[in-house]
N, C-alpha and C positions, 0 to 999 in steps of 0.2 A: 956150861953153857953146853947145848948139844951141839955136835956138828952139822956141817950144811946138809950132810946126808939124813942126817938123823931129823932135822928140820924138815927136810921132804918127806920122809916116813911120815911124821905126825901129820903135817898137811894134808898126805893121801888118805892116813887112817881117819882123820876127824874132820868134822865141819868146823867150817870158820863162822864164827859170829860177830857182826858189828853193830854196835848199839848206836844210835844218837840221841842224845837229849837237848832240848832246845826249851830252857826255861823262859817262858814271857807273860809277865802281867800276874803272876803269882800261882801261874800253874804250868804243866809241865807235858810236851807233846813228845813221844818216845817213838823210835823207829827202830825197827830189830831186822836186819837182813841177815840171813842163814845161806852160807855158799859152801860147797863141796867141790874141789877140783875146778873152782871158777863156774862152775854153772849155781845157777840160783835155784835154791831149794824152797824158800818161803819169804815173804815180807810181811811185817805185822806194823800196826800203829796203833797206838794208844794216846788218850788224854786224861790226864789226872789234875784235876783241882779240888776246892777246898781244904778245909782245916787239916785232912789226913794226905794230902796231895802226896808228899814227898814218902812219908811211909808207905804209902799203895804201890808207887811206883818202884821204891826199891823191892819189896815183896815181889813184885813182878819180875823186874829184872833178874833178882838172883836165882830163881827157876829157871831163866832162858840160861844164865852163866852156869849153871851146872850140866847143859846139856854137853859143853865141849870144854878141853884147857884153852881152845884158840878163839879167844875172844878180845873185841877190842871196844872199850868205851871213849865215846867222843861227845864233845859238851860244847856248845855255843856259848863263849864268856857273857855273863850278865851282867859284869861289872860296870859300875856307871864312871870309872875312871879310867880310861881306854882312850887308844887313839893310834895315829900312822902320822910318819914325818917322812920328809922327802931326805933322801940320804941315808947312808948305814954308817960312816963314821961320826962317831959320837963329837969328833973335835970340828966336825963340819956342822954341826946342830948348835944353835944358841941356846934351845929351850932347856931349862936345868931338868934332868930326868931321875936325880936322887930320889930313892924310894919307888923307882919302876923297872919292871922287869922288861928288856927288848929282845928283838927277834928282828934280823934283818931277813929282807925279802927280795931275792933275785938280785942282790948285792946292789939294788936302786933304790929301797925304801924301808922304813923302820917301822916295827908292831912296837906298841907300847902298852903296857896296863898294871896297876897299881900291885905291887909286892903283896900288901895288904890284902887287898880283896881276892890275890889269887891262891895266898895261904889259906884265905877262909872257905873260898871254894873246895880246895882239895881237902879240908877237914872234914867239911859238909860232907863228901861223898867218900870219907875214907872207905868205908864198909863195901862201897862197891870197886873204887878203884876207878882213877882216871887215865886213860892211855893218851888221849889228846884233848886241847883246850884250843879252840878255834875264835881267831878275831872275827867281828863283822866285816871287818875290811877284807878278810881273805875270802869271805862268802861273796862280797862284790867284785873282787878279782876275777874269782873263779865263774860267777855266773856269768858275768860280762865278756867274757875271755875273748869271744868275738866280737867285739865293740874297742874294747879298751886300746888294741894296738892301732885302730883306724884313725885317729886323731886327738884332738883337745874336747872333752866335755865333761860335764858334772853327772856322777853315778849316785846313787840313793838306795838304803836298805831301811826301808819302812815296816817295823815291827811293833806291835802292841805296846812294847814297855821301852821302846828306843827308837831312835833317827839316825842313821850313820851317813854321813855326807863327805865324798873324796872326789878329787880333780884329777882325772889321768890324762897325760899328755902322749899318745904315742907308746904307751905301756907303763910309761912312768908316773909313779904318785906325785903331784905337785902340791898337794895341800888336803886336808882331811880333817873332820872333827865328829865327835862322838855325842848324841844330845840325848841324855835320860828324858822318857815323857813323864809327865804328871808329878812335876817338882813342888812341894808346897809353896803355897802362895808367898809370892814375895821375895823368893829365892832368886839367887843369880844364876845365870847358866854356867856358868864357869865355878865350878866350886873343888878343882882339883888339890890345889893349893893348900887349902884347909883341911884336906881330909888324909891326903896321904904324902903330902912334903915335897910335892914338884907340882909346876906349872907351865904348861903349851900353851902354844897357839897365840893368837894377838892378844892385847890386853885390852879390858872393856873400853878405856879413853880412846884407844884407836880406832874403835869402830864407828862407821861411817853411820851418822843420824840420819834417821828419815829425813826426806825433804830437803837435806844440806848436801851439797856436792862439795868436795873437797878442793875439786878445780877452782870454785868460787871464792876461796878463801885464802888472801894471800898473806894476811897478817892479822894477828888478833885484834886491831881496832874494827876488821870488819864483821865479827860477832857482834857489836853494837848495834845492827840489825835485828837482833835478836830481841834488845829490849825496845826497840822501835815497835816490832810488832805486839809487846805487850800492851803497847799505849792504845792499842785499837779499841779497849774497853772505852776510852774516854770519847772516841770519835760519836756526836749526839745522831749526826745524819749518814746511816750507814748506806743509804741510797747510793752516795757517791762512790762506792766502792764497786758497782756495776760498770763504771766507766774504766775501771785499771787495765782490761782486757785491751782495750783500743790503743794503749801506748805502748804495745809488743806486739810486733811483726814476725819475731823470730820463733819458729817452732823449733823444739827441742829434736836433735837426733835419736835414734833407739839406743847409741852407746850413752847418750847424756841422761835419758831414763832409765838406762838400767843403773847408773851409777845414782842416781838420786831415789831409785827405789819406791815410788809414791804410795799415797793413800792406803797404807796398810789399816789405818782406825776405821775408815770408810768399808771396807774388806770385812773388818771383823763383825761389824753390825749385820752385814749381808748373809754371813756364813753362821748365825746362830743354829745350833744343832749338829754343826759339823767341827765342832770343837779341836778333833784331833787333826783332821785335815789341815785346819788354819794353822795349829801349832806347826805341823810338817812345813808350811808355806811360810810361816815366819823363819823357822831354821835356814830353809833354803835362801830367805831373803837378807838374813845375819851372815851366812856363811859367804853369799856373794859379796855385801858390802866389804866385809874383812879381807876376802879376797883381790878385790878391786885395790884396797887401801894398801895391801901388802907389798913388798919386793916380788914375791913369787909372779904378780900379775903378769909384767913385761908388755903391757897394752896388749893383752888377748882378753877377750870377751866371750862369754860362753853362750853358744847358739842353742846346745841341746841338752836336755836333762834325760837321763834313762834311771827309772824308780824301779826297784826289785819289791813287789808289794806282797807283803805276807800276812796282811790283815784283811784283805778282801775288799778294798773301799777304792778309796784315790780320785774318785771322780771328780769332785770340788779341788782336790788340789791341783790336777790336771789344768782343767779351766782356767782357775786362777794365776797359775804360772804361766799358761799363754797368754790370758787377758793382761796382766797387769804387769808381768816383767818380760812379755814376747818371747818366751822361749819356746822351742819345740821339745814337747814332752812324749816320752815312749814309756808307757808302763807295762813290766812283764809280770806276771802271777809268779810268786816261787815258791815250792815246797821247801822248807827250810831244814825238814829230816833227810831229804834227797842230796841237799847240799851237803850238808854235814856229813853223811855217809860217803859220800864222792868223795871229800876231801881225808876222811880216814882211811878211804882203801887206797889213795894216792899216796898217803904218807907210809903206810903198812907196806907198800911194794919196796919203798927206798929203806926200811929196817935191815 
C-alpha cells in the first residue's frame, strides 16, 4: 500500500475520475466527472437503454477508466429489498434483519439491503468494479440537508422505477419505506420476507384501511358495522340515503381527515393517464396510515412533504396531496447523477 506521500504524488500526477451509475426502469444514466488537483476538467453524461444497454455502458466506461488509475465507480442501489430504520443497535430494532446487510448512519439510523441482491449487483458489475453503493435514503438525506434538521416532515425520492419515503425529525430518521414501482398485478407491496429471508416495517394487518379510523374501533364488535354496510344493497328506496347527512352536525378536524385518508377510489378515476403519480400518491397515503398507527407517531402529524423529483413530472401528485391529504408540498427537481457523484466525493475524502 502506498505511503501518504506516495498517494499525494499519484493524486498530483493523475486525473481523478468519479463515475456515477443510476439504473432506473431498465435504462442507465451515467455521469463521469474528471478532476485534477480538485479542479474540474470535464463533466460528461450518457444515457443507455435497449437490449444492449449494459454492454454499451460498460464499453463506454472502460475507455474512461483507462485514462487514470485514480477512479471511483458509485452506483445507486436498484434493489427492491432495501430500506432504513430508526436506531443503530440491532438490540433496539424489533425487525428481523437476517439476510440483510446493514450500515449505521450518524449513530442515529440504519440502512439495510438484501445481501442476495447486493451480491448479485457486485457480480453484475464485476468487470468494472464498484467502489460505492448508495441507498436512496442517503440521497434523500444529502439532497434535503438544508431541511431535514429543521423539524418534523415527510421526505420522498421519486424515480421511474421506485419511490422512497422517509420521516425525519430534527435530522433523525423516524420511519421509512422503499416501494418498487410497476409490480405485477395482484402482488403485495411487501415481499421482502418471501425473497430474502427478512421482514421489516408494519405488517399488512396493521395498515389503516381507507375510510376507517382506528380511534373509532374500540373492540372487535365495532367491526359489525362493516357487515351492516354490506346490506345496503337490500334497501329498495335509496333516496332515503340523501337525508343521512342531516343527522351529523360535527365536521371532522384536519387531523381526523388525515387519519381517515379518504376517497382514494374516486381520485383514481380522476387521475386516468397519471398512473405513476397516482401510485406515488397511494404510497404516501399508505405510509402515513402506517406511521399514524405505529408507536413512532407519538401524536405527531405531517404537515409538509418534500419530494425530490427525478422523473420530471409530479404536478398531479402535488395537487392531490394538497387537496386530499391537506399537506404542504414542495417538489424539487433532482439530478441523480450529480447527487451520486457528490456522495462518492464525500466518501473518497474519508478514505
